[in-house]
Each structure stands twice: as C-alpha cells, then as structure tokens.
C-alpha positions in Angstrom: -8.4 -45.2 8.5 -9.3 -47.5 5.6 -12.6 -46.7 4.1 -15.1 -49.3 2.7 -14.7 -47.6 -0.7 -11.0 -48.0 -0.6 -11.4 -51.7 0.3 -13.9 -52.1 -2.6 -11.7 -50.3 -5.1 -8.6 -52.4 -4.2 -10.7 -55.5 -4.3 -12.0 -54.6 -7.8 -8.4 -54.0 -9.0 -7.3 -57.4 -7.5 -10.2 -59.2 -9.1 -9.6 -57.6 -12.5 -5.9 -58.5 -12.4 -6.8 -62.1 -11.5 -9.4 -62.5 -14.2 -7.0 -60.9 -16.9 -4.4 -63.5 -15.9 -7.0 -66.2 -16.3 -7.5 -65.2 -19.9 -10.5 -63.0 -19.8 -10.5 -59.6 -21.6 -11.9 -56.5 -20.1 -14.9 -54.9 -22.0 -16.1 -52.4 -19.5 -15.6 -51.4 -15.8 -18.3 -50.0 -13.6 -21.2 -50.1 -16.1 -24.0 -48.0 -14.5 -27.7 -47.8 -15.3 -29.1 -44.5 -14.1 -32.1 -44.4 -11.8 -35.2 -43.1 -13.5 -38.9 -43.4 -13.6 -38.7 -46.9 -15.2 -35.4 -48.1 -13.9 -34.1 -48.7 -10.3 -30.5 -48.3 -11.3 -27.7 -50.8 -10.9 -24.0 -51.2 -11.5 -21.9 -54.0 -12.9 -18.4 -53.9 -11.5 -16.7 -55.7 -14.4 -17.9 -56.8 -17.8 -15.4 -59.3 -19.4 -15.3 -61.6 -22.3 -14.1 -65.2 -22.2 -12.1 -66.7 -25.1 -15.2 -68.4 -26.4 -17.1 -65.1 -26.6 -19.2 -65.4 -23.5 -19.8 -62.1 -21.7 -19.1 -62.4 -18.1 -20.8 -59.9 -15.7 -18.8 -59.8 -12.5 -19.8 -58.6 -9.0 -16.8 -58.0 -6.8 -17.3 -58.3 -3.0 -14.4 -57.4 -0.8 -13.9 -57.5 2.9 -10.8 -56.3 4.6 -10.8 -59.2 7.0 -12.4 -62.6 6.9 -15.9 -62.7 8.2 -18.0 -65.4 9.5 -20.4 -65.5 6.4 -17.8 -64.4 3.9 -17.9 -61.7 1.2 -19.9 -64.0 -1.2 -22.8 -64.2 1.1 -23.3 -60.5 0.9 -24.7 -60.7 -2.6 -28.3 -60.4 -1.7 -31.4 -61.3 -3.7 -32.0 -57.5 -4.3 -28.4 -57.0 -5.4 -28.7 -60.0 -7.8 -31.9 -58.4 -9.2 -30.1 -55.0 -9.8 -27.2 -56.8 -11.5 -29.6 -58.7 -13.8 -31.4 -55.5 -14.6 -28.2 -53.7 -15.5 -27.0 -56.7 -17.6 -30.2 -56.7 -19.5 -29.7 -53.0 -20.2 -26.2 -53.7 -21.3 -27.2 -56.4 -23.6 -29.7 -54.2 -25.5 -26.8 -52.8 -27.5 -26.5 -56.2 -29.3 -28.7 -57.2 -32.2 -28.1 -60.8 -31.2 -26.8 -61.0 -27.6 -23.9 -63.4 -26.9 -24.0 -66.0 -24.3 -23.4 -64.6 -20.9 -23.2 -65.5 -17.2 -23.0 -63.9 -13.7 -19.8 -64.5 -11.7 -18.9 -63.3 -8.3 -15.3 -62.6 -7.1 -15.3 -62.8 -3.3 -12.3 -61.4 -1.4 -12.0 -62.0 2.3 -8.8 -60.5 3.6 -6.0 -62.0 1.3 -8.2 -64.9 0.1 -9.8 -64.4 -3.4 -12.4 -66.8 -4.7 -13.9 -66.8 -8.2 -17.4 -68.2 -8.3 -18.2 -68.9 -11.9 -21.9 -68.9 -12.8 -22.7 -67.8 -9.2 -26.3 -67.1 -10.0 -28.8 -67.1 -13.0 -30.8 -64.3 -14.4 -34.1 -66.0 -13.5 
C-alpha cells in the first residue's frame, strides 16, 4: 500500500529535480517553524534561488492519481497563511531580504505543473 507520505516524498523529489533542471538552486528543504506560544508553525517544502537572486518558496502538492479539482486546488487559504508565516520567519535571517515569490508545484499522477507566483504574501 502506498501511503500519503510516500506520495508526498516522491512528489517533492520529482519537483526538486524538475526545478533544478530549470536552473534554480536548492537553498533549503523542509524548512520548519516550530509551534509555540506566538507561532502556529509551518513548513516550506523547498526554498530555491533563481539565477537573478529571487528566493522562491515552493509548496509541493502531489496526488497519486488525477483528481477532479487537481493538486493545486488543495493549497487552502490556511495553508497559504502558514507558508507566508514560515517565509517571513525564514527571511528574518537577512539584513536586507531579497525579492521572493511563492510557487506551487502540482503533481497529479504523472502530470507535473509549475505555477510560478501562485499567490502573494498579502
């Protein structure tokens, strides 16, 4: 039996390989913000850097089979908020944060779709 975690891990590996072939450079994988009294926690699947220096925060959504709504549709408002929170935490390490964006890599079965600038931090 294939677990949801196994599908997610394989999807993350596929997404990373795809983005590396596209010329991005891996900075960090599975960046986590711990839950605490002032933080709800969150995780960024992949942090990559474009050739122009832009930091790219990537959420990977994978489904073993194609679904009606598609994997990209599963990035809820609450999930986007947790990603933005984690990205803001990540960016605190920079005196002058670089430009950044939020991408989604949606994998439905064998189909992989890279959605650049899928959502804003606002």
